[in-house]
Structure formats: C-alpha cells, structure tokens
C-alpha positions in Angstrom: 5.1 -2.1 -20.7 8.7 -3.2 -18.7 9.1 -6.5 -19.3 9.3 -7.1 -15.5 6.2 -5.0 -14.7 4.5 -7.6 -17.5 5.6 -9.8 -15.6 3.9 -8.6 -11.9 1.0 -7.7 -13.7 0.5 -11.4 -14.3 1.3 -12.6 -11.3 -0.8 -9.6 -9.8 -4.0 -11.2 -12.1 -3.1 -14.4 -10.7 -3.5 -13.5 -7.2 -7.0 -12.1 -7.9 -8.7 -14.9 -9.1 -7.1 -16.8 -6.3 -8.9 -14.3 -4.4 -12.1 -13.7 -6.9 -12.7 -17.1 -6.0 -12.3 -17.2 -2.3 -14.8 -14.0 -1.7 -17.5 -16.5 -3.2 -16.6 -19.0 -0.2 -15.9 -16.2 2.6 -17.6 -18.3 5.3 -16.3 -21.8 4.6 -12.1 -20.5 4.6 -9.7 -21.3 7.2 -9.0 -18.2 8.9 -6.0 -18.0 11.5 -5.1 -15.2 13.4 -2.0 -13.8 13.7 -2.3 -11.1 16.1 -5.1 -9.4 18.3 -7.4 -8.6 15.5 -4.9 -9.2 12.1 -5.9 -12.2 10.4 -4.6 -14.2 7.4 -6.7 -16.2 5.2 -5.6 -19.2 3.3 -6.3 -16.9 0.2 -3.0 -14.8 1.5 -1.3 -18.0 1.4 -2.1 -19.1 -1.9 -2.3 -16.0 -3.2 1.0 -15.1 -2.1 2.5 -18.5 -3.5 0.8 -18.0 -6.8 3.0 -14.2 -7.0 6.0 -15.7 -5.4 6.2 -19.2 -8.2 5.0 -16.4 -11.3 7.5 -14.1 -10.5 10.7 -16.3 -9.5 9.7 -18.7 -12.2 11.2 -15.6 -14.6 13.5 -14.3 -12.0 15.0 -17.1 -10.2 18.1 -14.7 -8.8 15.4 -12.1 -6.9 14.5 -11.4 -3.8 11.3 -11.8 -2.2 10.0 -9.7 1.0 6.0 -10.9 1.2 3.7 -10.7 4.0 3.1 -13.8 4.7 7.2 -14.6 4.6 7.1 -17.0 1.4 10.6 -18.0 0.3 11.6 -15.3 3.2 15.8 -15.7 3.1 15.8 -16.9 -0.6 18.8 -14.5 -2.6 19.9 -12.5 0.6 22.4 -10.8 -1.6 20.2 -10.3 -4.7 19.7 -6.2 -6.2 16.3 -7.2 -6.9 14.1 -7.9 -4.1 10.3 -8.2 -5.2 7.6 -6.4 -2.3 4.8 -8.5 -1.7 1.1 -8.1 -0.2 -0.4 -10.5 -1.5 -3.9 -9.4 -0.3 -4.2 -6.1 1.7 -7.4 -5.3 2.8 -8.3 -9.2 4.7 -10.1 -8.3 7.2 -12.5 -6.2 5.2 -12.5 -9.6 2.3 -13.6 -11.5 5.1 -16.6 -10.0 5.9 -17.3 -9.7 2.1 -16.2 -5.5 2.1 -15.1 -4.9 -1.2 -12.4 -3.2 -0.5 -9.4 -4.8 -0.8 -6.0 -5.3 -3.9 -2.8 -7.1 -4.6 0.2 -4.7 -4.1 3.5 -5.8 -6.0 6.6 -3.7 -6.5 10.3 -4.3 -7.4 12.7 -2.6 -5.4 16.6 -2.2 -6.9 19.3 -2.0 -4.2 16.4 -0.2 -1.8 14.4 2.0 -4.7 11.2 0.7 -5.8 11.4 0.6 -9.7 7.9 -1.2 -10.5 5.0 -1.2 -9.1 1.1 -3.3 -9.5 -2.2 -2.5 -7.1 -4.7 -4.5 -8.1 -8.1 -4.2 -7.1 -9.7 -7.7 -8.1 -13.5 -5.8 -7.2 -13.0 -3.3 -9.6 -10.7 -5.2 -11.9 -8.6 -1.9 -11.6 -5.0 -2.2 -12.7 -2.4 0.1 -11.5 0.9 0.4 -12.9 4.1 2.4 -12.5 7.4 2.3 -13.8 10.3 4.3 -12.6 10.5 7.2 -14.9 7.4 6.2 -17.2 4.2 7.8 -15.4 1.6 6.3 -13.4 -1.7 4.4 -14.8 -5.4 2.9 -14.1 -5.8 0.4 -17.3 -3.5 2.0 -19.2 -4.5 5.7 -18.5 -2.2 8.1 -17.7 -3.2 9.2 -13.9 -2.1 12.7 -11.9 -2.5 13.4 -8.1 -5.1 16.2 -7.5 -5.1 19.4 -7.9 -6.2 20.8 -5.1 -4.4 23.9 -3.5 -6.2 24.2 0.1 -6.2 20.8 2.4 -9.4 22.5 4.1 -11.2 21.0 0.4 -9.4 18.5 0.4 -10.4 14.5 1.0 -8.1 12.0 3.3 -7.5 8.4 3.6 -5.7 6.6 6.8 -6.0 3.9 8.3 -5.7 2.5 11.6 -3.1 1.6 13.2 -1.7 -0.5 16.6 -4.1 -3.6 16.3 -3.3 -3.7 20.4 -4.6 -0.2 21.3 -0.9 1.0 21.9 -0.9 5.0 20.9 -4.2 4.9 20.3 -4.6 8.5 21.8 -2.3 9.9 20.0 -3.5 8.4 17.1 -7.1 10.3 18.0 -6.3 13.1 18.6 -4.0 13.1 15.3 -7.4 12.3 13.5 -9.3 15.0 15.1 -6.6 17.9 14.1 -6.8 15.9 10.2 -10.8 16.5 10.9 -11.1 19.9 11.0 -8.6 20.8 8.9 -10.0 19.2 5.5 -13.6 18.9 3.9 -13.4 14.7 5.4 -11.8 11.5 6.3 -11.8 8.0 4.8 -11.1 4.7 6.2 -11.3 2.4 3.7 -9.2 -0.6 5.3 -6.6 -1.4 2.4 -3.7 1.0 2.6 -2.5 0.0 -0.8 -5.3 0.8 -2.1 -5.5 3.8 -0.5 -2.1 4.8 -2.0 -3.0 4.1 -5.5 -6.7 6.2 -4.8 -4.3 9.9 -4.1 -2.1 8.7 -7.6 -5.3 9.0 -9.5 -6.8 12.2 -7.7 -9.7 9.8 -6.5 -8.5 12.2 -2.9 -6.0 14.4 -1.9 -4.1 13.0 0.7 -3.2 9.8 3.0 -1.4 9.5 6.8 -1.3 6.0 8.5 1.5 5.0 11.2 2.6 1.6 11.8 2.9 0.3 8.1 5.4 -2.4 6.5 7.1 -2.2 3.2 4.8 -4.1 1.5 2.0 -1.8 2.4 2.9 1.0 0.6 6.1 0.1 -1.9 4.1 0.6 -5.0 1.7 2.8 -3.6 4.6 5.3 -3.1 5.6 4.7 -6.9 2.5 4.9 -8.4 2.2 8.0 -6.4 5.6 10.1 -7.2 4.6 8.8 -10.6 1.5 10.5 -10.8 3.8 14.3 -10.4 2.7 13.4 -5.8 4.8 13.8 -3.0 5.5 10.7 -0.2 7.3 11.0 3.4 7.4 10.1 6.4 6.1 12.0 9.2 9.1 14.4 9.0 8.2 14.8 5.6 11.3 13.1 4.5 12.0 10.1 2.3 12.1 7.1 6.0 8.3 5.8 4.5 9.7 2.7 3.4 10.4 0.9 6.4 10.0 3.6 9.0 6.7 2.9 9.7 4.8 6.0 9.2 3.5 7.9 5.6 1.9 10.6 4.2 1.0 10.9 0.4 -0.7 14.2 -1.0 -0.2 16.5 -4.3 2.7 18.7 -3.5 0.8 21.1 -2.3 -1.4 19.8 0.0 1.7 17.2 1.5 3.3 20.4 3.1 0.8 21.1 4.9 -0.3 17.8 6.2 3.3 17.6 7.3 2.8 20.9 9.0 -1.3 19.9 10.7 0.8 16.5 12.1 3.9 18.3 13.1 2.8 18.2 16.4 2.2 14.3 16.6 5.7 13.5 15.7 7.4 12.6 18.7 4.9 10.4 19.9 5.6 8.0 16.7 9.4 7.3 16.5 10.3 6.1 13.1 11.4 2.1 13.2 15.0 1.4 12.4 15.4 -0.6 9.4 
C-alpha cells in the first residue's frame, strides 16, 4: 500500500472509532444546525480533528480541504491537498440509521491520487491509489457488468435542503425510476459511490454535492473500471456540484436520460 494511503487509512480508522463511540450515546450529543436540514454534531468535528492531526503529523506541508473547516487556509500554496468528509451521512448517524462513512482523498495539483472510504458500522474499508486498482478490505473490486439501464439499480441523493429546484429534481427522479430496475437513496453519497465501485449498485447521480463528498469515491470508481462525470458526462465533477457515476455502458445511458435537465442545474464555479 502506498505510504500516503496507509496514513489515510490510519486517519479513517481513528475517525471511525470516534464515530462508533458516539453512536452508542447518540442522544447525548451536542448538535447544531448549519442551515435548513443540515446538521453538524460534535462527532463530525472530533472525527475531523483526529483525521487532520493524523495527516498533518505525517505531512505537515500538505493543505486541507475539510467539510467542517479544520485548518482551513493552512499551506495555501501546497500541491498536495487532503479532501476530507469526517462523517458523510450525519443525518443518518443522528437517527441511528446505520449508513454513514468517513471519506478521505489526497489530490496532487487538483488530481485525486489516493482515496479511502471507511464504513465504521460494517468495518468496510474501500481504498484506491491512482493506477493501482480499487479494493474493499484488500479484495479487488470492479464496477458491475450490466449493459442496460432497465436492469440497473441506481443510487441518488436529494439535493438542495432549502427546497429550491425540488420540482426539477423530482422530474429527473421520475425519469430514472421509469428507466431503471430500482432507485435507492441511502443518504451518504461517498458510500454510494463506493458501492458503485464495488458493483453493489450499477450507477449513481446527484446534484448539489461538494468536493469532499465525491473526491475519494471518484477515484474508487475510476480504478474499478467505471466512469464519473458531471451531468454532461464531462470531467467537471469534483467542484462542479453534479455527478454521474456508473460502468461505461450505463454511464452513457444515464447521461442521455438526464440530458433534458442539464440546463436546470448549472455547474458550480470553482
């Protein structure tokens, strides 16, 4: 395993231990609202602090882009930047719904090179190094081989907590429901992307995501033989706020199915 990936795994497992401890006493946690239906707990912050401490103790000159803002602005000129979501699926976590994860990626000059997604509930560790394949618990994973969208299980997430563009998203959802074998909305985008990489579902799309939601998962998918892009199928997915991911045949079919909606969801400027 690449030494930078080894460090990321250590950080993810440290965060997972904090999350599992918090899950036992979830009713006692301090929770604040960042915005409508957008919550952050002391566990998000504690897990992020543990991750950042682990990474910076090994690589003190690296930059940090983390959801809760830990060490934001450190090493602003760094070529290496860690992109971190300490707890993706906070709403699930706070309700005791066992679907959430830690996501850690390392980008070099804007290109993701290492990725870890850790599910502390199932003790599932997804890892990838650019050019070396994707793995689940040390076993090589590949995207699914299904060739027709009508046979596929597709993941998604509901964007825009403030309710804007909800009608457009529901129209997209209707198209995908009628074109596929089933839709799933588990509630942690990073873990959804890991599941596409592992072939547990055939594709995924969402709009309104941030870099820390997609960085690690995007590398897993590419290294598992899949494709990832924005709604147009182009490569502006890391910061653009829209994502489609699937095996290559299904990717093209999702891009085509969602083409009528591209204008409703402009790409985010980076």
